[in-house]
C-alpha positions in Angstrom: -61.6 -100.4 -44.0 -60.9 -96.9 -44.7 -58.9 -95.7 -41.6 -56.1 -97.2 -40.6 -56.7 -99.2 -36.9 -54.3 -96.7 -35.3 -56.4 -93.7 -36.6 -59.8 -95.2 -34.9 -60.9 -92.1 -32.6 -62.0 -93.3 -29.2 -64.2 -90.5 -27.4 -62.6 -88.1 -30.7 -59.3 -88.9 -30.3 -56.9 -91.0 -32.3 -55.7 -94.4 -30.5 -52.1 -92.9 -32.0 -52.7 -89.5 -30.3 -53.5 -91.6 -27.1 -50.4 -93.2 -27.2 -48.4 -90.3 -27.8 -49.7 -88.1 -25.5 -49.3 -90.9 -22.9 -45.5 -91.3 -24.0 -44.5 -87.7 -23.5 -45.7 -87.7 -20.1 -43.4 -90.2 -19.2 -40.6 -88.1 -20.8 -40.1 -90.2 -23.7 -38.3 -87.8 -26.1 -38.3 -89.7 -30.0 -40.7 -92.1 -31.1 -40.8 -94.0 -34.4 -43.8 -95.5 -36.3 -43.7 -98.0 -39.2 -46.7 -97.4 -41.5 -48.3 -99.3 -44.1 -52.0 -99.4 -44.9 -53.3 -95.6 -45.7 -50.1 -94.5 -44.6 -51.0 -90.8 -45.8 -53.7 -90.3 -43.5 -51.4 -91.4 -40.7 -48.9 -88.7 -41.8 -51.3 -86.3 -42.0 -52.7 -86.8 -38.4 -49.3 -86.5 -36.9 -49.0 -83.5 -38.4 -51.6 -81.8 -36.5 -50.2 -82.7 -33.1 -49.1 -80.0 -31.4 -46.8 -81.2 -29.1 -43.1 -80.1 -29.0 -41.5 -82.3 -27.0 -41.6 -85.8 -28.2 -40.2 -86.2 -32.0 -42.3 -88.0 -34.3 -40.2 -89.6 -37.0 -42.3 -92.0 -39.4 -40.9 -95.3 -41.7 -42.6 -96.5 -44.4 -42.9 -100.2 -45.1 -44.0 -101.2 -48.5 -44.4 -104.9 -47.2 -44.6 -104.9 -43.6 -41.4 -106.5 -42.1 -43.2 -107.4 -38.4 -43.2 -105.8 -35.3 -39.4 -108.1 -34.8 -38.4 -106.9 -38.3 -39.0 -102.9 -37.9 -37.1 -103.2 -34.6 -34.2 -105.3 -36.5 -34.3 -102.7 -39.6 -34.0 -99.4 -37.2 -31.8 -100.9 -34.8 -29.7 -97.4 -34.8 -32.2 -95.4 -33.9 -32.7 -97.4 -30.0 -29.2 -97.5 -29.9 -28.1 -96.5 -26.1 -32.3 -95.7 -25.0 -34.2 -97.0 -22.9 -37.0 -98.8 -25.2 -40.7 -99.0 -25.1 -42.3 -101.2 -27.8 -45.8 -100.9 -28.3 -48.8 -101.8 -30.6 -50.7 -98.4 -31.1 -53.7 -100.0 -32.3 -54.3 -101.4 -28.5 -56.0 -99.0 -25.9 -55.2 -98.9 -22.1 -55.3 -97.3 -19.3 -52.1 -98.2 -17.7 -49.3 -96.2 -15.8 -46.7 -96.4 -18.0 -44.3 -94.5 -15.6 -45.5 -97.2 -13.4 -44.2 -99.9 -16.2 -41.0 -98.3 -16.3 -40.1 -98.1 -12.8 -40.7 -101.9 -12.7 -38.8 -102.2 -15.7 -36.0 -100.0 -14.0 -35.8 -102.1 -10.4 -36.5 -105.8 -13.2 -34.6 -109.0 -12.1 -30.6 -108.4 -13.3 -30.7 -111.6 -15.4 -34.1 -110.5 -17.6 -33.6 -109.0 -20.7 -36.7 -106.8 -20.9 -40.1 -106.6 -19.1 -43.3 -107.1 -20.8 -46.8 -106.1 -19.4 -49.4 -109.4 -18.6 -53.0 -108.7 -17.7 -56.0 -111.0 -17.4 -58.3 -112.0 -20.2 -61.3 -113.6 -20.7 -60.1 -115.0 -24.2 -56.7 -116.8 -23.7 -57.1 -118.7 -27.0 -57.1 -115.5 -28.4 -54.0 -114.3 -26.9 -50.4 -114.8 -26.2 -50.6 -117.2 -22.4 -47.6 -116.4 -20.1 -46.7 -118.5 -17.3 -44.5 -116.8 -14.7 -42.4 -117.8 -11.6 -42.9 -116.5 -7.9 -40.8 -113.6 -8.8 -42.6 -112.8 -12.0 -40.1 -114.2 -14.8 -41.5 -115.8 -17.9 -40.8 -119.7 -17.5 -43.5 -120.6 -20.0 -45.1 -118.9 -23.2 -47.8 -119.8 -25.5 -48.8 -118.2 -28.5 -52.6 -118.2 -29.5 -53.5 -121.9 -28.7 -56.7 -123.6 -28.3 -56.3 -124.8 -24.9 -54.2 -122.2 -23.0 -53.3 -123.7 -19.4 -53.9 -119.9 -17.9 -55.7 -116.8 -18.6 -52.6 -114.7 -17.9 -52.2 -112.7 -21.2 -48.9 -110.8 -22.7 -50.1 -106.8 -23.2 -48.0 -106.3 -26.0 -46.1 -103.9 -24.0 -42.5 -104.4 -23.9 -39.7 -102.3 -22.1 -35.7 -102.9 -22.8 -32.5 -101.4 -23.1 -29.4 -102.0 -24.9 -28.7 -105.5 -23.2 -31.3 -106.6 -25.1 -31.1 -105.2 -28.2 -27.2 -106.6 -28.4 -28.8 -110.3 -27.7 -31.3 -109.2 -30.1 -28.9 -108.4 -32.6 -27.8 -112.0 -33.0 -31.2 -113.7 -33.5 -32.3 -115.2 -37.0 -33.6 -112.3 -39.1 -36.0 -115.3 -40.3 -37.9 -114.0 -36.8 -39.8 -111.5 -38.2 -43.1 -110.9 -34.7 -41.6 -110.0 -31.9 -44.9 -112.1 -30.0 -44.5 -115.1 -31.6 -41.2 -115.3 -32.4 -38.9 -113.6 -29.7 -40.5 -113.8 -26.8 -40.8 -117.7 -26.6 -36.8 -117.8 -26.9 -36.6 -115.8 -24.0 -37.9 -118.0 -20.7 -36.5 -117.2 -18.0 -35.1 -113.8 -19.4 -38.5 -111.7 -19.2 -39.6 -109.9 -16.2 -43.5 -110.0 -16.3 -45.7 -106.7 -15.0 -49.3 -108.1 -14.3 -51.7 -105.1 -14.3 -55.6 -104.3 -13.7 -55.4 -101.8 -16.0 -57.7 -102.5 -19.1 -55.8 -103.6 -22.1 -58.5 -103.5 -25.3 -57.2 -104.6 -29.1 -59.4 -102.9 -30.6 -59.8 -105.0 -34.1 -62.9 -106.3 -33.5 -66.3 -103.7 -33.7 -67.4 -105.4 -30.0 -63.6 -104.1 -28.5 -63.7 -100.9 -30.2 -67.2 -100.3 -27.9 -65.8 -101.7 -25.1 -62.6 -99.3 -25.4 -65.6 -96.3 -25.7 -67.4 -97.7 -22.8 -64.6 -97.9 -20.5 -63.4 -94.5 -21.5 -67.0 -92.6 -21.2 -67.3 -94.3 -17.6 -63.9 -93.0 -16.6 -64.4 -89.3 -18.2 -67.9 -89.2 -16.0 -65.8 -90.8 -12.7 -63.1 -87.5 -13.2 -66.2 -84.9 -13.8 -67.5 -86.5 -10.4 -64.2 -86.5 -8.3 
């Protein structure tokens, strides 16, 4: 593959650019992006991004540190900030502003908020069990016989309270979803959405994302 997943285009727009546009719209003022595979291509695309209200910083990882590893290495970047942690190879029409509002009003015993959605392939996802208040009680990362089809959407919101807790955790925990999330039972506020969330890692899922965007554009034209 000659294109990093985050630069795959959905109707002529790279996924990474789609995310940056979403983040700018909700008032985000600075973003850090870890790069690895074909990183010069990512840098090239970012140079063409012509927005001025969102500062973009990249950090090259010769060996991928993992989602938690990248966060750990760049803790000072996030100090005293409200943070969104996002997988840039996912496509969604999620309203990030509504998600952030839910984070601000979360149960105060929760250190972070996590988007959840219904999946038709629960064995390929992290599966979440939450109580009546939406607080995560159990988590199952890609098991063969998951207990439900409510999945982790890999979009998280947190602030300094979580970062302080995270900084005390073992440096052996490098994957945010597989290593960190399971250790936060009773401390994660879930935000369930009917929005589409698609990992574009397969030809079928990429085509699904493209078709959804085309249908959405046609609907907007009719409206």
